[in-house]
C-alpha positions as CSV (number, residue, x, y, z in Angstrom):
1,M,140.3,108.0,71.2
2,R,137.5,110.2,71.6
3,I,135.1,108.0,69.4
4,Y,136.0,105.0,71.4
5,L,134.6,106.7,74.3
6,L,131.3,106.8,72.4
7,I,131.1,103.2,72.3
8,I,132.6,102.7,75.6
9,T,130.0,104.8,77.3
10,T,127.2,103.3,75.4
11,I,127.9,99.7,76.2
12,I,128.7,100.2,79.8
13,A,125.4,102.4,80.2
14,L,123.4,99.5,78.5
15,R,125.0,96.8,80.6
16,S,124.7,98.8,83.7
17,Y,120.9,99.6,83.4
18,A,120.2,96.2,82.2
19,Q,122.0,94.3,84.9
20,T,122.3,96.2,88.2
21,D,118.9,95.7,89.5
22,T,118.4,92.3,88.2
23,V,121.8,91.0,89.7
24,K,120.7,92.7,92.9
25,L,117.4,90.9,92.9
26,K,119.2,87.4,91.7
27,Q,116.6,87.0,89.1
28,K,116.8,85.0,86.0
29,N,117.6,86.7,82.7
30,Y,116.2,84.6,79.6
31,A,119.1,84.6,76.8
32,S,118.6,84.4,73.3
33,I,121.0,84.6,70.0
34,S,119.9,85.7,66.7
35,A,120.7,86.0,63.1
36,N,119.8,88.7,60.9
37,Y,119.9,89.5,57.1
38,Q,119.3,92.8,55.7
39,Y,119.1,93.8,52.0
40,G,118.2,97.3,51.6
41,N,118.6,100.6,49.4
42,I,121.1,103.4,50.0
43,I,119.6,106.9,49.8
44,A,121.3,108.9,47.1
45,T,122.4,111.9,49.2
46,T,126.1,112.3,47.6
47,D,127.8,112.4,44.2
48,F,129.7,109.2,45.2
49,V,126.7,107.4,45.7
50,K,124.9,108.7,42.6
51,G,127.8,107.5,40.4
52,D,130.9,109.8,40.8
53,N,133.2,106.9,41.8
54,L,135.6,104.4,40.1
55,K,132.9,102.3,38.8
56,G,131.2,105.2,37.3
57,K,127.8,103.8,38.5
58,P,125.5,104.4,41.2
59,I,125.8,102.6,44.6
60,E,122.2,101.6,45.2
61,H,122.1,98.4,47.4
62,Y,123.6,97.4,51.0
63,Q,123.4,93.7,52.7
64,A,124.3,92.9,56.4
65,Y,124.9,89.8,58.1
66,T,124.1,90.2,61.9
67,L,124.6,88.1,65.1
68,K,123.0,89.3,68.3
69,M,123.1,88.2,72.0
70,L,120.0,89.5,74.1
71,W,118.4,89.2,77.1
72,Q,114.7,89.4,78.5
73,N,112.9,88.9,81.5
74,P,109.3,89.0,82.9
75,G,109.6,92.7,84.7
76,Y,111.8,92.6,87.6
77,T,112.1,96.1,88.0
78,D,110.1,99.1,87.6
79,W,111.9,100.3,84.4
80,Q,111.2,97.0,82.7
81,K,107.4,97.1,83.6
82,V,107.2,100.6,82.4
83,Y,108.4,99.3,79.0
84,K,106.5,96.0,79.3
85,G,109.3,93.7,79.0
86,P,112.0,95.1,76.5
87,Y,115.1,93.0,75.2
88,Y,118.6,94.3,75.6
89,G,122.1,93.2,74.4
90,A,125.0,93.4,71.9
91,G,125.2,92.9,68.4
92,L,128.0,92.4,65.5
93,T,127.2,93.4,61.8
94,I,129.4,93.0,58.7
95,G,127.9,95.0,56.0
96,D,128.6,95.1,52.2
97,F,128.0,97.9,49.7
98,Y,128.9,96.1,46.5
99,N,132.0,98.1,46.2
100,P,134.8,96.9,48.5
101,E,137.7,98.6,46.7
102,E,136.3,102.1,47.9
103,I,134.1,101.3,50.6
104,G,135.2,98.0,52.3
105,Y,133.2,95.6,54.6
106,P,132.4,97.5,57.5
107,I,132.2,95.9,60.9
108,S,130.0,97.1,63.6
109,L,129.9,96.5,67.3
110,Y,126.8,98.2,69.2
111,G,124.3,97.9,72.1
112,I,120.9,97.0,71.4
113,L,117.4,97.9,73.2
114,G,114.1,96.5,71.8
115,I,111.1,98.1,73.1
116,P,107.5,96.4,72.8
117,I,104.9,98.3,70.7
118,K,102.3,95.6,70.6
119,R,101.9,92.0,71.6
120,W,99.1,90.0,70.3
121,N,98.5,86.3,71.1
122,K,101.8,85.1,69.5
123,L,102.8,87.8,67.1
124,E,105.1,90.6,68.9
125,L,105.9,93.9,67.3
126,Y,109.0,95.8,68.6
127,S,110.9,99.0,67.9
128,E,114.7,98.4,68.2
129,F,117.4,101.0,68.9
130,Q,121.3,100.3,67.9
131,F,124.0,102.4,68.9
132,G,127.7,101.7,68.5
133,L,130.8,101.9,66.2
134,A,131.8,100.6,63.1
135,F,135.1,100.0,61.5
136,N,137.1,98.4,58.8
137,W,136.4,101.1,56.2
138,E,138.1,102.0,52.8
139,H,137.9,105.4,53.7
140,Y,138.8,109.0,52.0
141,D,142.6,109.2,50.9
142,S,143.4,111.7,48.6
143,I,145.6,109.4,46.5
144,S,144.3,105.9,46.8
145,N,140.6,106.6,47.2
146,P,139.9,110.0,46.2
147,Y,136.2,109.7,45.2
148,N,134.9,108.5,48.5
149,L,133.9,112.0,50.1
150,V,131.4,109.9,52.3
151,I,133.7,108.3,54.8
152,G,136.4,110.4,56.0
153,G,138.0,108.1,58.8
154,G,138.2,104.5,59.7
155,L,135.8,104.7,62.5
156,T,132.2,105.7,62.4
157,I,128.9,105.7,64.5
158,H,126.7,102.9,63.8
159,L,123.1,104.1,64.3
160,N,120.0,101.8,63.5
161,L,116.3,102.7,64.2
162,G,114.1,99.9,63.1
163,I,110.7,97.9,63.6
164,N,110.8,94.2,64.1
165,A,108.0,91.4,64.3
166,F,108.6,88.1,65.8
167,Y,106.4,85.0,65.7
168,P,107.0,81.7,67.3
169,I,107.5,78.8,65.1
170,T,109.0,76.2,67.5
171,K,109.3,76.1,71.4
172,N,112.5,77.8,71.2
173,L,112.7,79.3,67.6
174,D,111.2,82.7,66.4
175,L,110.7,83.9,62.8
176,G,111.2,87.7,62.6
177,A,110.9,90.4,59.8
178,G,111.5,94.3,60.1
179,M,112.4,97.6,58.4
180,S,115.1,99.9,59.8
181,F,117.1,103.2,58.9
182,I,120.8,103.0,59.2
183,H,123.3,105.7,59.5
184,F,126.9,105.6,59.3
185,S,129.1,108.7,59.7
186,N,131.6,109.9,62.5
187,G,129.6,112.8,63.6
188,G,131.8,115.4,61.9
189,F,134.7,114.2,63.9
190,E,137.0,113.7,60.8
191,R,136.3,115.1,57.2
192,P,134.9,114.4,54.6
193,N,132.1,113.0,56.3
194,K,128.9,113.1,54.5
195,G,127.9,109.7,55.6
196,F,125.6,106.7,54.5
197,N,121.8,106.7,54.9
198,I,120.1,103.4,54.3
199,Y,116.7,101.8,54.4
200,A,116.6,98.3,54.7
201,P,114.0,95.2,55.3
202,S,115.2,92.4,57.3
203,V,114.7,88.7,58.1
204,E,115.8,87.2,61.3
205,L,115.8,83.9,63.2
206,K,115.8,84.3,67.2
207,Y,116.9,81.1,69.4
208,H,115.9,80.9,72.9
209,L,118.6,79.1,74.5
210,K,116.4,77.5,77.4
211,S,113.0,78.8,77.8
212,R,110.9,82.2,77.2
213,P,110.0,84.6,80.0
214,N,106.4,84.9,80.5
215,L,105.8,88.4,79.3
216,K,102.1,88.1,79.6
217,S,102.3,88.2,83.5
218,I,104.0,91.7,83.5
219,K,101.9,94.2,85.2
220,S,101.9,97.9,85.0
221,P,103.8,99.7,88.0
222,G,101.2,102.4,88.2
223,R,102.3,105.9,88.5
224,L,105.8,106.2,89.7
225,E,107.4,109.0,91.1
226,R,108.0,112.0,88.8
227,S,110.1,115.2,89.0
228,N,111.1,118.4,87.6
229,D,114.7,118.9,86.8
230,L,117.0,121.7,86.1
231,Y,119.8,120.3,84.2
232,F,123.4,121.8,83.6
233,M,125.6,120.5,80.8
234,A,129.2,121.2,79.9
235,G,130.1,119.8,76.5
236,Y,133.3,119.6,74.2
237,G,133.8,118.4,70.8
238,D,136.2,118.7,67.8
239,H,135.2,120.2,64.6
240,Q,136.2,120.5,60.9
241,L,134.6,123.1,58.8
242,N,132.2,122.2,56.2
243,E,133.7,124.6,53.9
244,Y,137.3,122.8,54.3
245,E,136.0,119.2,53.7
246,L,139.4,117.8,52.6
247,D,141.4,120.0,55.1
248,T,143.0,118.4,58.1
249,N,142.3,121.4,60.5
250,Y,140.5,120.7,63.8
251,Y,138.7,123.4,65.8
252,A,137.4,123.0,69.4
253,V,133.8,123.5,70.3
254,I,133.0,124.2,73.8
255,G,129.6,124.5,75.3
256,V,127.4,124.9,78.2
257,S,123.6,124.3,78.4
258,T,120.8,125.0,80.7
259,I,117.5,122.8,80.3
260,Y,114.4,122.7,82.4
261,F,112.6,119.4,82.2
262,T,109.2,118.2,83.2
263,Q,108.6,114.6,83.5
264,L,105.2,113.9,81.6
265,S,105.0,110.1,82.0
266,N,106.8,107.2,83.6
267,A,108.8,107.1,80.6
268,F,109.1,110.6,79.2
269,R,110.0,114.0,80.0
270,L,110.3,117.0,77.8
271,G,112.9,120.0,78.3
272,Y,113.2,123.5,77.2
273,G,116.4,125.4,77.2
274,V,119.4,127.2,75.7
275,D,123.0,126.1,74.5
276,F,125.8,128.5,74.3
277,N,128.6,127.3,72.3
278,Y,132.0,128.6,71.5
279,W,133.5,127.5,68.1
280,M,136.9,128.2,67.6
281,G,136.7,127.6,64.0
282,L,133.9,130.1,62.9
283,T,136.5,133.0,62.6
284,A,139.2,130.7,60.6
285,L,140.9,132.3,57.5
286,P,140.2,131.5,54.1
287,D,143.1,128.8,54.0
288,G,141.6,127.1,57.2
289,T,144.1,128.4,59.5
290,M,143.0,129.9,63.0
291,G,141.6,133.4,62.9
292,T,141.0,136.2,65.4
293,R,138.7,134.6,68.3
294,D,136.1,136.9,69.7
295,F,132.3,137.1,70.5
296,K,131.6,136.2,66.9
297,N,132.6,132.6,67.8
298,L,129.7,132.5,70.3
299,T,126.6,130.9,69.1
300,V,123.4,130.4,71.1
301,G,120.6,128.1,70.3
302,L,117.1,127.7,71.7
303,I,116.3,123.9,72.0
304,I,113.2,121.7,72.8
305,Q,114.6,118.3,74.2
306,P,112.4,115.4,74.5
307,E,114.0,112.4,76.3
308,F,113.1,108.8,77.4
309,I,114.1,107.4,80.7
310,I,115.3,104.0,81.0
311,D,116.2,103.6,84.8
312,K,119.6,105.4,84.8
313,L,120.2,105.5,81.1
314,T,118.5,108.5,79.0
315,L,117.8,108.4,75.3
316,V,118.3,112.2,74.2
317,S,116.8,113.9,71.1
318,G,116.1,117.6,70.6
319,I,115.6,120.2,67.8
320,G,116.6,123.9,68.1
321,I,117.3,126.8,66.4
322,Y,120.3,129.1,66.4
323,A,119.2,132.3,67.9
324,V,122.9,133.7,67.4
325,H,125.2,132.2,64.8
326,L,128.0,134.1,62.7
327,N,127.5,131.8,59.7
328,Y,124.0,130.7,59.8
329,G,122.5,134.1,60.8
330,N,119.8,134.6,63.5
331,F,116.9,132.4,63.7
332,E,117.5,131.0,60.2
333,Q,119.0,127.5,61.0
334,T,117.8,124.7,62.9
335,Y,120.1,122.0,64.5
336,Q,119.5,118.6,66.1
337,R,120.8,116.5,69.0
338,L,120.8,112.7,69.4
339,G,122.5,110.8,71.8
340,V,122.7,108.7,75.1
341,R,123.3,109.9,78.8
342,Y,124.1,107.7,81.8
343,E,123.7,108.8,85.4
344,F,126.8,107.4,87.0
345,Y,126.6,109.1,90.7
346,K,123.7,110.5,92.1
347,D,123.0,113.5,90.2
348,L,125.9,113.6,87.9
349,S,125.7,112.1,84.6
350,F,128.2,111.7,81.2
351,G,126.9,111.2,77.8
352,I,127.5,111.6,73.9
353,N,125.6,113.3,71.3
354,V,125.7,113.9,67.9
355,R,125.1,117.5,66.8
356,A,123.7,117.9,63.3
357,I,122.0,120.4,60.9
358,N,119.2,119.4,58.3
359,F,118.8,116.2,60.0
360,M,121.6,114.7,58.1
361,L,124.6,116.7,58.2
362,A,126.6,116.1,61.5
363,E,128.7,119.1,62.8
364,F,130.4,117.4,65.9
365,L,130.3,114.9,68.7
366,E,129.4,116.7,71.9
367,F,131.0,114.7,74.8
368,N,129.2,116.0,78.0
369,L,129.1,116.0,81.8
370,G,125.9,117.0,83.4
371,Y,124.4,117.8,86.7
372,R,120.8,118.3,87.8
373,I,118.8,119.7,90.5
374,R,115.6,117.9,91.0
375,W,112.2,118.7,92.4
376,M,109.9,115.7,93.0
377,K,106.2,116.3,91.8
378,V,103.4,115.9,94.1
């Protein structure tokens, strides 16, 4: 159920920041639909992908068919002006790894945010962020699917980071092309969980249902109010140890974080902080069962956390180092944080992060509640 919350929070947040102000102002959103095709290469990071599978051959290619529903407007609110007329919406993707017996045909549902990088006379270049859920996997099973150590359960995260270019070929139709990095895993929620990493070019046709917004009319909002924030976060996740990848034992990870942010621009803030996490599984016995729990289960991490501000939604990233960790040692292992956070009431927020090491190996999903103390800058 917790992985369902990942998608619910993401979609609610995307819909909320996209719609709240525009509904209030009763302004027109310009809708479009698009069809996208991707064909790319799977990065060979696992033995299963390299050829340790039923076919005995490398799994090299991935193709996907995507349908998107998107909205865009000519900058009715400050955050839309800051990002110079982004598009946002939802997407559905059907993927094909050319191995349906062991992988299946995963189906993804996700939120979309496209931020313009550069606009010329007609050509437009956007970065695109997709975050959601993928299901319909043929996942690991010790009897029926023993080689697939990549996908351990029926639900995974869908993460896509890409760059897309669009050019109008008729009054309502755009031709697009792009390149993206795609990641599927369940964030360490269920092992085995090595995940798929893919890079894929794409082609896209986008149809504007009525007319186009006048994006050239968007003016800069100028320097908006900025703040310094002291942010407190309480997090929780379930974890399966890497050492017992085929085990079914789950261990709780409970954490608190304190991060001091300074806002450097209308869209960006930078934080410096400390993460305290209590990992129930760090002292697990060799057979994977629970061991004695004491201060050895406590880890301390020092983190730098860049964030992008999109109205009440925040895109979270971060890189830290474990100052104290029973398994990794002290100041020897870096870790990463990637996720979203939504301010649902005044200074209160909720969010979901993926915590990982080595930029590829997810450790756990970090469901969190946060509270901030804010000082406005002069």
